[in-house]
C-alpha positions in Angstrom: 9.5 6.0 31.1 11.6 4.6 33.9 12.2 7.5 36.8 15.9 7.9 35.6 14.4 8.8 32.2 12.0 11.1 33.4 13.8 13.3 35.5 16.3 13.3 33.1 13.6 14.2 30.5 12.1 16.8 33.1 15.8 18.1 33.4 15.7 18.8 29.5 12.4 20.4 29.0 13.3 22.4 32.4 16.5 23.9 30.3 14.3 25.0 27.8 13.1 28.5 27.9 8.8 28.1 28.1 8.7 30.5 25.6 10.6 28.3 23.4 8.8 25.1 24.0 4.9 26.9 24.2 6.6 27.7 20.4 7.0 24.5 19.4 3.7 23.0 20.4 2.3 25.5 18.8 4.2 24.8 15.0 3.2 21.1 16.2 -0.6 21.8 16.0 -0.4 23.7 12.7 1.7 20.7 11.6 -0.9 18.5 12.2 -3.6 20.5 11.1 -2.0 20.5 8.5 -1.2 16.4 8.0 -4.8 16.7 8.3 -6.0 17.9 6.1 -3.3 16.4 3.8 -4.9 13.1 5.0 -7.9 14.5 4.0 -7.6 15.9 0.8 -6.9 12.4 -0.9 -9.4 10.3 0.1 -12.3 11.9 -1.7 -9.9 12.5 -4.2 -8.4 9.0 -4.5 -11.6 7.0 -4.3 -14.0 8.6 -6.1 -11.4 9.3 -9.2 -10.5 5.3 -9.6 -14.4 4.1 -8.7 -15.4 6.7 -12.1 -12.6 4.8 -14.0 -13.8 1.3 -12.1 -16.5 -1.1 -13.1 -18.2 0.7 -10.2 -18.4 3.6 -12.2 -18.9 5.5 -8.7 -18.1 6.0 -4.5 -20.6 8.2 -2.8 -19.2 11.2 -0.5 -20.4 9.5 2.0 -19.1 6.1 1.7 -15.6 7.7 2.2 -16.3 9.9 5.2 -17.7 7.1 6.8 -14.7 4.2 5.9 -12.0 6.1 4.0 -12.0 9.1 6.9 -12.6 7.3 10.3 -11.2 6.2 13.2 -7.6 6.8 11.8 -4.7 7.5 13.7 -3.9 10.0 16.3 -3.8 13.1 16.3 -5.3 13.6 13.1 -8.8 11.8 14.5 -9.8 14.2 16.8 -8.8 17.0 13.9 -10.0 15.9 10.5 -13.5 16.1 11.1 -13.7 20.4 11.7 -12.1 20.7 8.5 -14.1 22.0 5.8 -13.3 20.2 2.1 -14.7 21.2 -1.4 -15.0 18.6 -4.3 -14.4 20.3 -8.1 -15.1 18.3 -10.9 -14.2 19.3 -14.0 -16.2 22.1 -16.0 -19.1 21.9 -19.5 -20.9 18.9 -17.1 -17.8 16.4 -17.4 -18.2 14.0 -14.8 -14.5 13.6 -13.6 -13.1 14.8 -10.6 -10.9 17.4 -11.0 -9.4 18.6 -7.4 -10.1 18.6 -3.8 -9.5 21.5 -1.1 -9.6 21.3 2.4 -8.7 24.2 4.2 -6.5 24.2 7.3 -5.6 27.7 8.3 -6.3 31.2 7.2 -2.9 32.2 6.2 -2.3 29.4 3.6 -4.3 27.9 1.2 -6.3 25.5 1.4 -4.4 21.8 1.1 -4.8 20.4 -2.9 -5.1 16.9 -4.1 -6.0 16.9 -7.7 -6.3 13.7 -9.8 -4.2 13.6 -12.6 -4.5 13.3 -16.4 -3.8 9.5 -16.4 -5.7 8.7 -13.6 -5.3 8.6 -9.9 -5.1 11.8 -7.1 -1.9 13.6 -6.2 -1.7 15.6 -2.8 -0.2 18.9 -3.8 2.5 20.3 -1.2 1.6 22.9 1.2 1.1 26.5 -0.2 0.3 25.0 -3.5 -2.7 27.1 -5.0 -5.5 25.4 -7.5 -4.5 27.4 -10.5 -0.3 26.1 -10.6 -2.1 22.3 -11.2 -1.4 22.2 -14.9 -3.5 18.8 -15.8 -5.9 18.5 -18.7 -9.1 16.0 -17.7 -8.8 12.6 -18.0 -10.1 10.6 -20.9 -13.5 9.6 -21.0 -13.3 5.8 -20.6 -15.0 3.2 -22.3 -18.3 1.7 -21.4 -16.4 -1.6 -19.5 -18.1 -5.2 -19.7 -19.1 -6.4 -16.2 -17.7 -9.6 -15.7 -17.8 -11.6 -12.2 -18.4 -15.3 -12.0 -21.1 -16.4 -10.2 -20.6 -17.6 -6.3 -21.4 -21.0 -5.2 -23.0 -20.5 -1.6 -22.1 -23.7 0.7 -18.9 -24.3 2.1 -17.6 -20.8 3.1 -20.8 -19.0 3.8 -20.8 -19.9 7.1 -17.2 -18.5 7.8 -18.1 -15.2 5.5 -20.6 -14.2 6.9 -19.3 -14.4 10.4 -16.1 -12.6 9.0 -18.7 -9.6 8.0 -20.7 -10.2 11.8 -17.2 -9.2 13.6 -16.4 -12.9 14.4 -12.5 -12.2 13.8 -12.3 -9.0 15.2 -15.3 -7.1 17.8 -13.8 -3.3 16.7 -12.9 -4.4 12.9 -15.2 -3.1 9.7 -15.1 -5.3 7.0 -16.1 -4.2 3.9 -15.5 -7.2 1.7 -14.9 -11.2 1.6 -14.3 -13.4 -0.9 -12.8 -16.9 -0.9 -11.7 -18.3 -5.0 -10.7 -22.0 -5.4 -9.8 -24.5 -7.6 -11.2 -24.2 -11.2 -14.5 -22.1 -10.6 -15.0 -22.2 -6.7 -16.0 -18.6 -5.5 -18.1 -16.9 -2.8 -18.2 -13.7 -1.7 -19.3 -11.3 1.1 -20.2 -7.3 0.7 -20.6 -4.3 2.9 -23.4 -2.1 1.6 -22.9 0.2 -1.3 -19.2 -1.9 -2.2 -19.4 -4.0 -5.0 -16.3 -7.0 -6.5 -15.5 -3.7 -8.6 -14.7 -0.6 -6.2 -11.7 0.1 -5.4 -10.3 0.9 -2.2 -6.5 1.9 -1.1 -4.6 -1.2 -0.5 -2.3 0.6 2.0 1.2 -1.9 1.9 -0.6 -4.3 0.2 0.9 -2.0 -2.6 4.8 -3.0 -1.1 3.6 -6.5 -3.0 2.5 -5.2 -6.1 5.8 -3.3 -5.9 7.6 -6.3 -5.7 5.8 -7.8 -8.4 6.9 -5.2 -11.0 10.4 -5.6 -9.7 9.3 -9.8 -10.8 8.5 -8.6 -13.9 11.1 -6.2 -14.5 13.9 -9.3 -13.5 11.7 -10.9 -16.5 12.8 -8.9 -18.9 16.2 -9.6 -18.0 17.4 -6.8 -16.0 19.3 -8.9 -13.7 19.2 -7.3 -10.6 18.2 -10.2 -8.0 20.7 -13.3 -8.5 17.5 -15.5 -8.2 19.7 -18.4 -8.9 23.0 -17.6 -7.5 27.0 -19.3 -7.5 29.4 -19.8 -5.5 31.1 -15.4 -5.1 28.5 -14.1 -7.2 26.8 -10.8 -6.1 24.1 -8.6 -6.4 25.5 -5.6 -9.1 24.8 -2.0 -8.0 21.2 -0.1 -7.6 21.0 1.7 -11.0 19.9 5.3 -8.8 22.3 8.0 -10.1 24.1 9.5 -7.9 22.6 8.3 -4.8 26.0 6.2 -3.6 29.8 6.4 -4.6 30.8 3.4 -5.8 34.5 3.1 -4.9 34.1 1.3 -1.5 33.7 4.5 1.3 30.1 4.4 0.7 28.6 1.4 2.8 24.9 1.7 0.9 26.7 0.1 -2.0 25.8 -2.9 -0.9 21.4 -2.5 -1.0 20.4 -4.5 -3.0 17.1 -5.1 -4.8 17.0 -7.6 -3.3 17.6 -6.4 0.4 15.1 -3.7 0.0 12.4 -6.2 -0.9 13.2 -7.6 2.7 13.3 -4.8 4.1 17.0 -5.4 5.2 18.5 -2.1 4.0 20.0 -1.3 6.9 19.0 2.6 6.9 17.4 4.2 9.5 13.5 5.3 10.0 12.0 7.5 12.0 8.9 5.5 13.4 8.9 2.0 13.5 7.0 1.1 10.4 8.3 4.2 9.2 5.2 6.1 8.1 6.8 8.4 5.6 4.0 11.4 6.7 5.6 14.2 5.5 5.7 12.1 1.5 1.6 10.0 2.2 -0.1 13.6 3.9 2.7 16.8 3.5 2.6 16.8 -0.2 6.7 16.0 -0.5 8.2 13.8 -3.1 9.7 10.7 -3.0 13.1 12.3 -5.1 13.0 14.2 -1.4 11.6 12.1 1.1 13.1 8.3 0.8 16.7 8.6 -0.9 18.6 10.5 1.9 18.0 8.2 5.3 21.7 7.0 6.0 23.5 3.5 7.2 22.8 2.7 10.8 23.2 -1.6 10.1 25.2 -3.2 8.0 23.0 -4.1 5.4 21.3 -7.8 5.3 21.6 -8.0 9.0 18.7 -6.4 10.5 14.8 -6.5 9.5 13.5 -3.3 9.7 10.2 -2.7 8.0 10.2 0.8 6.2 8.5 2.7 3.2 11.3 4.4 2.3 13.0 0.3 1.4 9.9 -0.4 -1.6 10.0 3.4 -2.8 13.7 3.3 -3.1 13.0 -0.3 -4.8 10.7 1.1 -7.4 12.7 4.1 -7.9 15.9 1.8 -9.1 13.3 0.7 -11.6 11.4 4.2 -12.5 13.6 4.3 -16.1 11.6 1.4 -17.3 8.0 2.6 -16.5 8.4 5.0 -20.3 7.9 1.3 -22.1 6.5 -0.4 -19.3 4.0 1.2 -17.0 2.4 -0.8 -14.3 -1.0 0.8 -15.5 -0.5 -2.1 -18.4 1.1 -4.5 -16.2 -1.7 -4.4 -14.3 -3.9 -5.0 -17.6 -2.3 -7.4 -18.4 -3.0 -9.5 -15.1 -6.5 -8.7 -14.8 -6.4 -5.6 -12.5 -8.7 -3.3 -14.5 -9.9 -1.5 -12.1 -6.4 -0.5 -9.8 -4.9 2.9 -10.8 -1.4 3.5 -9.3 -1.1 7.0 -7.6 1.9 9.3 -7.8 3.3 11.8 -6.2 2.9 15.4 -7.3 5.9 15.2 -9.8 5.2 12.2 -11.2 7.0 9.6 -8.7 5.0 6.7 -8.2 3.8 6.0 -4.5 3.7 2.0 -4.5 4.4 1.8 -1.1 1.0 2.4 0.2 -0.9 4.8 -2.8 -2.9 2.6 -5.1 -6.3 1.6 -5.2 -8.1 -1.6 -6.3 -10.8 -3.4 -6.1 -11.9 -6.8 -4.2 -11.2 -8.7 -7.8 -8.1 -7.7 -8.7 -6.9 -8.7 -6.2 -8.0 -12.2 -6.3 -7.0 -12.0 -9.8 -3.5 -10.9 -8.1 -3.3 -13.7 -6.0 -3.9 -16.2 -8.6 -1.2 -15.3 -10.5 0.6 -16.1 -7.9 -1.1 -19.4 -8.2 -0.2 -19.5 -11.5 3.3 -19.1 -10.5 4.0 -15.9 -12.1 1.5 -16.8 -15.6 -1.5 -16.1 -16.8 -4.6 -17.7 -17.9 -3.0 -17.6 -21.8 0.4 -19.3 -20.2 2.4 -16.3 -21.0 5.0 -15.7 -17.9 5.1 -12.1 -16.8 7.5 -13.6 -14.3 10.8 -15.5 -13.5 10.6 -19.2 -12.9 10.8 -19.4 -9.8 9.6 -15.8 -8.9 7.2 -17.3 -5.7 9.9 -19.3 -4.6 11.7 -16.7 -4.4 9.5 -14.2 -2.2 8.3 -16.9 0.1 11.8 -18.0 0.9 12.7 -16.2 4.6 17.0 -16.0 3.1 16.6 -12.3 4.8 16.9 -11.1 9.0 13.1 -11.6 10.6 10.5 -9.8 12.4 11.4 -9.2 15.5 8.0 -9.4 16.6 4.7 -10.9 15.6 4.3 -14.2 14.6 4.7 -13.8 10.7 7.3 -14.1 8.5 8.8 -12.1 5.7 10.1 -13.3 2.2 10.8 -10.5 -0.8 7.7 -7.9 -0.7 5.2 -10.8 1.4 4.4 -11.9 5.2 4.7 -15.3 5.6 1.9 -17.7 7.5 4.4 -20.7 7.0 4.4 -21.2 11.2 0.6 -20.3 11.8 -1.2 -23.4 13.3 -3.7 -24.8 11.0 -2.7 -23.0 8.0 -0.5 -24.8 5.5 3.3 -23.8 5.8 3.3 -22.1 1.8 1.2 -19.7 2.5 1.5 -16.3 2.3 0.1 -13.1 2.3 -0.5 -8.9 1.2 -1.1 -7.1 3.9 -1.9 -3.2 4.4 -3.4 -0.8 6.8 -6.9 -1.3 8.2 -7.4 -4.9 7.2 -6.0 -5.1 3.6 -5.2 -8.3 3.3 -4.5 -11.3 -0.2 -3.8 -14.6 1.0 -2.1 -17.2 -1.5 -2.4 -20.7 -0.2 -0.9 -22.8 -3.8 -1.3 -25.7 -2.1 -4.7 -25.7 -1.4 -5.3 -23.5 -4.7 -7.3 -20.9 -2.4 -7.2 -16.7 -2.8 -8.4 -15.1 0.3 -9.4 -11.5 0.1 -10.0 -9.5 2.9 -10.9 -5.7 2.8 -11.8 -4.2 5.9 -11.5 0.1 7.2 -10.6 -1.1 10.7 -10.1 1.7 13.1 -6.9 2.9 15.2 -6.6 -0.3 18.0 -8.6 -3.1 16.1 -7.5 -5.6 14.4 -8.8 -8.9 12.2 -7.4 -12.1 13.0 -6.7 -13.6 9.8 -4.8 -16.3 11.2 -7.8 -17.8 12.3 -9.9 -16.4 9.3 -7.7 -18.5 6.9 -8.0 -21.4 8.6 -11.9 -21.5 9.0 -12.0 -20.9 5.1 -10.1 -23.9 4.9 -11.5 -25.7 6.9 -14.5 -24.9 5.9 -13.3 -26.4 2.3 -12.4 -29.5 3.5 -16.1 -30.3 4.3 
């Protein structure tokens, strides 16, 4: 902060009564405890619920506490360990988790995250009581056949071992690395307690899954994105009721689906990356959190990475989910262990809150290697969709070395990495790297603490170099 800015801030504080400053500090501390509890409750709930419905069958509470709830953002990291939590399961010997509660204030009910009857957990709003949840237990899952390719130790094994040992980020915590190449090439490594079928939270890899749901909707004929535009063709307005006026007075009419997928809506967001804490940890809903942000730029002119853009894109296609639920598409792809979670009113939080296994993310990458077609030959994404999501036709990130397409990051300028390489990337070190020219999919899962990083470019480069030997 400059001296001028510091002096101005000091004068501003001096003008505010001390009692008001103290009151605000107390309010902020209280809200931070509520947020910390709202971070803690969904993690054991979501991890347990997704694991119990997966081929992994279970995930220990100790593992969740050691990985998902360690090394998180401040000030929550310094609070979360002191907040007691309780896990409640359905009675009469039923295995499934019912809800998780976390104490945070003596005069308020605990924060609560509950498993929905369709699977996955939702965080209740601050103040929700357990007896307010009218949910039936999830149905018992049939015993699934566990199938997994035999790994082929050899060319990439040393690179995978190096990743697990911290070579690509000394403070990073890698839980899984897996490489699939060609028709049958496969090798992987997992941290203790993790398997190919253990679901982990995808964080912002979910944005690429959201873009895929938009693509599937386009393949069914939605027509919200002109994939092959002709001169003078414009994108249709988003079908979100009562969002904006269409008479030209409301510039939000220029926020087309393409601009949402390219993080170029032009809307304000409160933090870089638009953390959306009220939705993620506060228990607010998608409807009340996402659509109200005002324009500060002309749509399509400025890149601003924001959860709200992805969530608005999903809001536009949400009416199709009754007939085409996300779980149906994931099952088609072969993502058997994937669960997309919702807010407490049932709207999908597809900017972050998806649990998926390493095996599932390999299948996801293979779909894009195959240009949107399943192994059976059935096309579920439009022809040309991969070219569309990997074309940097919108405004680009002002910092960093990665470009951005439509729902995917681009590694098109990384030394030693083919120019057609693109990736789904999420918080705490989630990566799905797709290299069409080499027919390679690389998945790295982690629970990297704040302040650490995993060098995915170097890892990708070393994997590809090893496959050439």
